[in-house]
N, C-alpha and C positions, 0 to 999 in steps of 0.2 A: 319702437315699433309697437308699445300699446296702444298709441294713437291710430296707427295703421289698419290695426285689427279692430279697434273700436268705431273706426271709419265702415270698414267692411260690414259689420254688423248692425250698424245703424243704417246703411243703402240696402243690405241684403239680407232680411231678417231669416230667411230659409238656407242661409248659405252655411255649409257643413264645416267641420273643422279641416277636413282633407281638402276641400276645395280652398280655404284660406291659406294652408300650407303650401298649393299649388301655385296660388296667384302670387303670394310674397316669396316664394322660393326659400320658405325656411321650413325645419323638420315639424313632424307631425307633434311630437313631444313638445317642442316649444311653444306652438300653438296651443296646445292643451295646458301648459302651463301660465300662459298671457291670460287665456280664457277665466281659469282658475282665479287666477288675481283679481282680474274684472270684475267677476262676481262676488269675491269678496270684501270688496271694498265698494261695492254697491254702484258701481258704474254700469251693469248689466244685470238683468235678472231672467231667470229661465219660464219661459211659459209653459203654463200647464196645458199640454198637447200630448200627442202619441209622438209627435216628431222631436220634441224637447226642443223648442224656438228658442234663441234668445231674444230679450228687446233691451234697448237701452234706455236707461232709467234718466231721470231729471238730472242727477248728479252726472251722469254721462252726456248729455248733450250741452250742460255748461261747460264741461271739461271741453270739448270739441269746439265752442264757440270764443271758449279763451284761449286755447291752442292756435285756433283759425286768426284771431287778433293778433297774437303775438307774432305769427308769422306774415302777416298782412301788413303792409306800409297802409296808414291811414292819410299821408299826404303825397303830393305830386308836385314837379317842377318842371313846366314847359318853356323852354328857351325860344322867345320870339323876338330877339333884338336885332338880329341882321337885317341889312339893307337889301331891298329886292333890286336886280339888275336887270330884271324883265316886265314887271307891274308897276302900275301907278301906287298900288297898295303894298302892304306885306304880303309875303306868300301866304302865310299862316290865314289872310282874310280873304283869300280866293275862292270864290263859291264853286262848288259843282253841283248841277241840280238843285241850287237853292240851298245848298248846306255848305256854312264854311268851314275850312278844313280844320281850323282849331277848335271849332264847337262840336265837330263831330267826335274829337278826341275829350274835349269836356265831359260829352253825355257819357260817354264809353267809360271814362273815370267814374264818373257819379254812380253808374249804373253798377259798378265793381266796389261801391261803398266806399270810395276814397271820400274823404271829409274836408279836404283843404289841399286847393289847388292855386299855385303861386306861379304867374304867367310875367317872366322876366320881359319886358319891351324896351325897344330902342328907337328904330326907326318908325316915324309916325306914328310914336307912341298913344297918342290922343284917339286913334283909331280904335285902339283896344279896351277905353274906359267903358264903355257899355256893357262891358263883361261882367263887371261889378255889380252893376244893376241887376243883370239880367240873372245872374248865378250869385246867391248868398255865399258859396264855398268858394268862389275866385276872390285873389287878392291881387293888383297890378303891382308889380316891383317896376322900379326904372334904373334903366342903365344907360347913363348919359354921355358914357363912352366909347357907345355900340360902333361908332366909327374908326376909333383908331386903336381898339383892342377888340380880341377875339372871344370865342364863346366861353371860355375859360372864367373871363371877368364877369362875364353876365352871370355864372353860377356863383362867384364872389359875392355879388350883392346880396346874397341869402344867408353869409356868415351868422350874421348875428340876429335872424329872423327864423331858421328853420336848424336845428339839431337833431332830427329824428330821421329814422329809417325813410325812404323815400322812393317812389317810380320818377323816373328821370325820363323826359319824352322831348325830341325834337317837334317843333311846331308844324314844319309843312311837308308831315308824311299823312298817307292815307293806309289803312291796313284794316285786314279783319280783324274782328273782335279777340278771335281767340289768340291774337298775338299778346294780348292783355292776360287771357287766362292762363299762358306758358308761364309768363313771368310772374303774376301774383300766386300762383298753384307751386312753384320751385319752393324747395326747403332750404334753397341755399339762402343766406344773408346778401351775398352780392353776385350779381350774375346781369350778363346783356346778353340779348336776343341777337342771334345770327341766322344770316339768309345766305343762299347763292347770290353771287352777284349781279345787281339788277343793271348796270350800266349808266347810272345817273351822275350828276356834276358831283364834285366834293366828297365820296366816299370815302368812309374808313375802312380799311382793309385789316383783317386780324390775325394774329399767328395762335394758335395754341397748343399746349401742353397736356396730355393726361386731361383733356376736359375744361381746362382751365386756363383764361388769358394769359398770352406769353408776350404779345407784342401788338401794337397798333400803328398804322400808317396810313397817310393817304395817297403814300408812293407804293405801290403793290412791288414795286422792284427792291424796297428796303427791307422785305421779308423773306426768311430762308423758307417758310411752308406757309403758302396762302391757303387759310380756312375758310373764309367766307367774308361777309360785309356787314357792318353793324347797320342793324335797322334803325336805330335811333331811340330804342327803347330799352330802360335797363333800370334794375333794382340795386339801389345801393344802402349799405347800412349806415346807422349813424356814426359807425366808428369811421367806415371809409370816407364818410362824409368829411367827417372832423379833419382827417389826414389831408383830404383833398383842400380845404378851406387853410390849411395851415401849410400849403407848399409856398415854398420861395421860387417866383419865375422873373426871369429878365424879360421873355421874349413877350412883346405886348399882343402878337396876333397869335398867343397859346391858344389852342382849341380843348373844349373841353374832354374831349376824347385822350388826349395826352395825357390829362390830369389825372384821368382814370389810369390809365397804364403807369405812370408813375408809381401811383399807390398801391397798383395791384401788385408790386413785388412783396410788400408786407402783409397785405390783405389778399385773401384768396377771392379770386373773383372767377365765377365759373361761366362757362359759354352754353347758352340753350339752342340748338339749332332746331330752325322749323322746317319741315319739309312742305312744299306746294303752298307755301302761303301766300295771298294775294295782296300785294304791297308797293306802293309806289310813292314817288316824291315829287312834289308841285316845284320845281327848281327853273324850268323855263317855259316857254311859250309849248314848245313841243312836247316837253313831259304834260303838260297841263291836258294837251289835246287827246294824247294818249289815256290820260286818266279819266278825262271827261267820257269820252268815247268807248273805252274799252274795260278799263279797271274798275271804275266807279259802279258802272251797271252789273257787271260782275258779282262784285260783293255784294250789292244789294240785292241781287238774286240768291245768293247763297244766305243772307240773312232773313230773305221773307220764305226761305223752303220750310217748312214745319213739317219735317218727314222722319224725324227721330222716333215717334211712336212706331209708324209705318213698317221701318228698318226692324226696330225691334221684334214687331210681332211678326214681320217674314222669317227672320232668324229663328223664332221659336216655334213657329207653326210648319214651315216649310223643312227648313234643317234640323227640329229638333234639339236646338240649342237651349239650355235652360238660362233665364234672365241673370242668375247669378254669375253665370258664365262670361257676360257682356260687359267687359271693364269700363269701353268708353266708345262714344259714337259721336263724330264730329264732323263738319263740313269741310271739303277741299276743294271745291269749284269745278269749274268746267264749262265750256262754252255752248255745246251740245246738250250735255247731260249734266245731271247733278251728282256729283261723287262724293263718298264719305269716306273717311278713316274710321273702321271699326276695329277694336280690341277684344281679343277673345280668349280669354285665359292668358295673358301676356303676348299672345302672337298676333300681330298687325295685318289686317287686310284692307283692300280699297273695295267698298262696295258701290257699285254705280246703278243709278236709277234714271231711265231716258226721260230725257226732256220733253215739254210739250212741243208738239206738233214733228215727232220725229218718225212715226210710223211710216209716213211715206217716203222717208229717204233712205231710209234701211231695212234690208232682208236681214233679219236676225238668223234666220236658218244659214243664210250664207256666210253672215259673220263667224257663227259659230263653227261652221265646217273648217273657215280657213283660219282661225285662230286655233284650232287642234292640229293643223296643218304645221303653222308654224312654231309650236312649240319645241321639237326638235332642233330648231335652229337656235334655241337659247338668246332671242332676241327681246323677246317680251317677258313680261313680269310672268310667274307660274297662275295658271287659271286653276281656280278651285271650285267654282260653280258658275255655270251659265244658263240660266231659263229663255229658251227662244222664243217664247211665247211673249213673256213682259220684258225681257230684253235686261234684263237685271242680271248681272254679272259682278263675282267677286273675285279677285286676284290678289293674290299676294302682295303686301307693300313692300315698296324698295325704301328701305331706310339709309338714311343719311343721305336723300339723293339732291343731286342739283337738275331743278327742270331749265332747261335750256331757254333762253329768248335771243331776241335779236342780235344783242351783243354778244353774248355768249356763244351762239351758234356760230358767229362766224370764226371765233378763237378757238371753237371745237370742230371745224368743218374736217378736219382729217377723221375723225372717230365718226362725224355724221355719214361721209363718204363710205368708209368702211361697212356700216352696217348697210346702206343703201345697195352696197354691192352685194353685200352676202346674201340680202333678200332676191334681187334680181337674176342673180346667178344660182338658185338654189334648185331650179326647174322644177319647183313647185307647181302645180296646177290649181288653183283656187277655183271653186266652183261656179263663178260669176265672171263676167267681162263689165269692166266699168268704161261704158261709152258716154262719154260727156254730152254727146248730142241727143243720145236718148233720155239721158237725165234732164237736160233742158226741156225737153217737151213733156217727160213726166211733171217736172216743177211746175210748168205752165198749167199743164192739166189741173194740180191742184188749187194752184193760185185763183183758177177761174171760177172755182167752187167758193170762194171764199171774197174775192174782191175784184174790180174790176181797174184796181190800180196798175199804173204801169210808168217806168222811166220815161223821160223825154226823147222823142225820137226814136222808138222801141224797135218800132217795125223794120226802119233802115238799119239799124245796129245789129238787129237779129240777124236779117238776111247777109251782113259783112261776116259776123261770126259763121253761119253755116256754109257760107262759101269756101270757109277755112279747110273743111270736110274732104275738098276735091285736091288740093295742095298736099295734105297729109297723104291720101291714096295715092296720090302720083308718086311721092316719095318712097312709099310702101310701109306698111303697118306690122311691126314686129312686138308681139305679145307677150309680157312676161308677167310674175308675180308683183305687184305693186302694192303699195299702203295708201296712196292715192287720198293722203290727209296730212302731208308732210310740214306741217306747221312747226315750229322750232321747239313750242310747247309738249310737241309728243314724243321729244327726246330727252331722255333723263339718264344722267350720268352717276353711279355710285362705285366707289372704290376704284375707279378706272376704266369700269365697265360701262359701256352705251346700250340703254334700252330703247325701243320704238314701241310706244303704247299706243290703244284705241285705234283698232283695226275695223271701225265700222263701215268706211268706206273702200275697204279693200276689194281688190279683184284684178283680173288679168288687165293688163293696159300696157302704155308704153313707158320705158324707163325714162324718157324727157317729160315725162308729167310730173313723175316725183320730186325730179331735178327743178323744174320750173317753179312746181310748189313751194317748194323750201327757200329759193331765192326769193320769190314772190312774196311769202309771208315774213322774210325776215328784213326784207326791203332792201335788199343788197342794190346797190346802184350799178352801173352797166360793167365798171370793172370788177367789181366783187364776182358778179353774175359770170363773168369770161372765166374768171379765176375758177370759180366753183365747178362749172363745166369741164375745163380743162384737166383740172384735178381728178374728176372722175373718170374722166375717158383718158388718163395719164397722158395728157397732151395730143391726143389723137382724134379730137372731137370734129367731125366735118362740117361742112356748111350745114348741111341738111340736119344734123343733131342740133344744131342752134337755131335753125329756123322751127323745128318742132317745140323745142323749148319756148321760143317767143309764140308759136300759136298755143300751145296749151297753157301760157300763162294769162292769154286773153282768154280763151275760155273757162278759165276759173275764175275770174273777175265776173265774166258774163252769169256763169253758174252761182256762184256765191251771192252775186248781189239778187239773184232770184229766191236763193235759199233764205235770206232776212228778211224778204217780203212774205214769206210764208212761216216765218218764225214770229215775226210781229204780227201778224194776222192770229196766231194762235197765245197772243196776250205777253210777248216780250218786249223788250226795247233794247233796241241797239243803235240807236241816235243816228249819226250819218254814216255809219259802217256800211250799209249797201249801198247808198248814193255814191260815195269815195269809189268804190269798187267799181261802179258800172261806168264813172268817166275815166277811170284810170285805165279802164280796158279800151275805150275810145282812144285814150291817148296811144295805147299800145298798138291798135289797128292801124294808126298812122304811121308808127314808127318802124312796123313790119313793112307795108310797102316800100318804105326805103330801103329797108336791109334785104329784101327780096332783090331789087334792082342794082344792088351792087356787084 
């Protein structure tokens, strides 16, 4: 506890003992006792001022540096021996926007003061040799048995080389920098990072008890209680590493994850869950496209946003929150906006800062009105602050949450349907109507102010899209309260409860829009889409319901392709996202004609 109080005094010189007590959840008497001890031992001294502020001494700074060094591994191991089944080069050497996956990890580790990085190579090992020249901290280790043996044996190649605390990483993962912060800042000697299931190949699922690792399996059916998925970033103490090195294993394909599990019975291995983390794996061509076009641009956007000072200033000036009450500010991500996790006196919130070029998309007054209406439904996080002029929003942070993705959304489709039904049947009357055809015209008007850029055959495709309006009107329009942006990432599950977040595009619309959007954004195939529609309508979906879903999916692809142009003209980069949506919309138009003729 001494070091925690010392850290607070170092970070917040004006902090009071009462505030320390509240932050650390310990008695005021205990805080007073520790402060007196630190002063007596010359770790801190009292500044001569009216407020009696404490300052940390040179001795105190030296103590913190040594303490950090003791808790902070100085070496890392990256396992990169595996053979690629999809690329002509090892997965780790695949480039995303001119940056090799493994070099990104190396640079992040060096940034975190890791002094030595061992890279275990096997498949096309010669391609990794340049790293030793480029980085003086890198040493290549060769596993000549990589074809016959599993990743455990790659780790064994370091038995006589490394016997210290380490950070252990998979080589083909890409992740936000904060993933390393979480593992390095943990005071646990042994820890593994855990996230919600991402749906990549060769996942390692985990089961935990009381915050500690209990079981690991690559087959989720072998776990009694699934807790999450290993990211491939772990902290191993020298004691645990020694036990792993001394394991006797007969299975030639034994994976290092199972070695961690085997030794976890003797060594306490803690699980660190990270909510809202952007990360992925380059394991096949499909994953590569997802990473290149969506994940990596989102990560870079987060890393390039320098708004921590702005947020701190906003909290202090607009909400009268003192600097010493602000524990942490860290980025969370977001496609339209920049979202940050903030901690205020131990309480967690999400701070939303609108992204570039958003003002023409969203009416913040409508959004605020609609959000206030849905608070009684208990399907969104509690809103603490909303500035309709700036678009800044602060909401309660949903802890231990699983953000859905296209894979997990399919698994949780019952829960998704339940929250959509609750919204659609609520009889709430939102302040605005979401009319996709008016939205298209609005987007076109904004684009014309910035550029003459258009997609191929735009006018022809546009006419076909607007012809769909007559079909909808003939069937009949039935408006209800809708979310209108039902991407899987806007559905969050925590402790069995599902939440629907981000109501920027909310408004009165048709049920089929929300259904169609969800199926489209999850990349459901035709059968999965049919099953989702049948689930929502309890097997009573009409032909008209299905045609409406089809039409609205076309409209969405067309609208969001325009959205992409506008965002990119405001300085953001979405790769092939807009072009792909435009061309898919054209394909769906052709399929709709066949559907109507049935």
